[in-house]
C-alpha positions, 0 to 999 in steps of 0.5 A: 826808602830802604833802597836809598838808605842801603845805597848810602850806607854802601857808599859810607862803607867804601869811604870808611874802608878807604880811610881805615886803609890810609890811616893804618898804612901810614901809621904802621910805616912811621912807627919805630921798628924795621921789619927788614932788620928783623928778617936778616941774620947777623952779618947781612950786608947793605946789598942784602937790605936793599934787595929785601926792601926792593922785594917788599916795595919798601924802597919807594915813597909811602904814597907809591907804596900805598898806591901799589898796595891799594891796586893789589887789594882791589884785585884780591892781592893783599901781598905776602907776609914778611914773617910767614912768607905766605899770601896774606889773604889766604892766612887771614881767611884761614884764621877768620872762621875761628874768630867768627865762630868764637864771636857768634858763640859769645853773642849767643851766650850773652843773649842767653844770659842777658835776655832772661835777666832783663825779663826777670828784672822787668817783672820784678821792678822795685824788688830785691831781685831787680837790685841784685840783677843791677849789681850783677850787671855792674860787676860784669861791666866793671871787670874787663873781658881778659880778667874774666878770662883769667878768672875762668882759667883759674876756676875751670882750668886749674881748680876744677879742670872741666874745660880746655884752657888753650888751643881750638881743638885737640891735636889728637883728633881726626879732623875731616873738615872741608872748611875752617868753620869747625864747629858748624861743620861738625854739627852738620856732619853729626860729629858730636865728638868733635863738637864736644871737643870744640866747645870744650876749648871754646866755652871759656873764651866765649864766656869771658867775651859774653859776660860784659855784653850780657850785662849791656843787653840785660840793662838795655832791654830791661829799660826798654821793657819798662818803657813799653810796659806803661803803654796802653796795649800792655795795660789792656793785656793786663786787664784781659787777665794775662799774667805779668810774665805773659804780658812781657813775653807776648806783648811787650818783648817784641817791641822792646827788643827793637830799640835794643837791636842797634846797640847789640849790633854795635856791641857785637862789633866791639866783641869781635875786636875784644877777641884779640886779647882773649885769643892770645890768653887762651892760645886760640887759633884765630885772627886776633892771635895772628894780629898780635904775632904780626905786630910783634914781628912788624909784618906790615902786609899782614897787619894791613890785611888783618886790620882791613878785614876787621874794618870790613867786618865792623861796617858789614855788621853795622850795615846788616843791623841798620838794614834789619832795623829799617825792615822791622821799623814800619815808620822807616819801611814806609818812609 
């Protein structure tokens, strides 16, 4: 049952990625703007324009261009960036770890905030505490992440300059990293001086991304806990003398968390998409920041590579969430 589900999801992933590649490829080519004109200096001749068009394959029809590009992608060749004159796949893979680290830290912060609030809200049903949590969740959801980012910059970057407001790491530091996963590698190497600096740069953008997600987790998990706490085995735990906190943590939470898993996974993909604006706001050297530069410069191969990688991340995360849910749910596991 699970194997069949996995194979179906793989087929769906392939179709989705193919569809995304077609849509993006066509849209960025029919949009206004000429990437070749942006590359040429004043006074360039028609021969110069034709030479560059031939170099980047822009002298062919859209169908021919797509066929050439797709053939290259299947062989691991995403083309050459028009603005940076470097291999697209190398550029994307160089920036991707920064975005993944930021997204994972944001998810952890969201869980650390949303999870306890959900437990407290479920424990204090019908009280002013639950109402206060609902108000806080509503406020967190109603404010976009980039506005949270601006507020955090003013609060912790200007009024109380506790955290860094731009960049990923201080340039003055020696960076003995073998990979682009700076935060994880600094922890493994026990270079906590680097870890502290990385977190100082990462905390505000991660918190800005985390606050709306924390509100979603809090509301969803609280509602799920309320439903589970009316079931017989939870009532039996109360009869045995367990406190309300023990009932929630020992009996209700593990079953209430399962329905929340799927939505949290989907929201995590939206969180990754939200890094585009946040990375620009904090000058964070991730994939989202590069995507904005690519759009501004009409760098078609780089835009295509970034969008395809984002799409691959989305479908992969959804696949992992779906398979995890199937493994944890006995009804799906046993067909």
